[in-house]
C-alpha positions, 0 to 999 in steps of 0.5 A, a space after each residue: 583596624 580590628 582593635 578599633 572595631 572591637 572598641 566601637 562594639 564595646 562602646 555600643 554595649 556600654 551605651 545600651 547598658 546606660 540606655 537601659 537604666 532609664 526604662 528600667 527605673 520607669 517600668 519599676 515606677 509605673 508598676 509600683 505606683 499602679 499597684 499602690 493606686 489599685 490598692 487605694 481605689 479598687 473600683 478604679 482598677 480597670 482604668 488604672 491597669 489600662 493606663 499602666 500598660 500604656 505607660 509600660 509600652 511607651 517606656 519599653 519603646 525607649 529601651 527598644 530605641 536604645 538597643 537599635 541606635 548603636 546599630 544604626 550609628 555604628 555601621 558608618 564605615 
């Protein structure tokens, strides 16, 4: 029975690792394109920055959901 608990814990860790890939790529794209947009149009930097941080917050919410789900579904027994 202890081996099964260890296996479920390992699978949850791998699941979160895979779930963190998407938000990690998304954050990189958001900030990379935001900096590029601010370099092209410096007069719109304030609007671009605010939209960039809103996108960052939404993307990070996906990572937080990814870390919580193994705990929600992993405690079924």
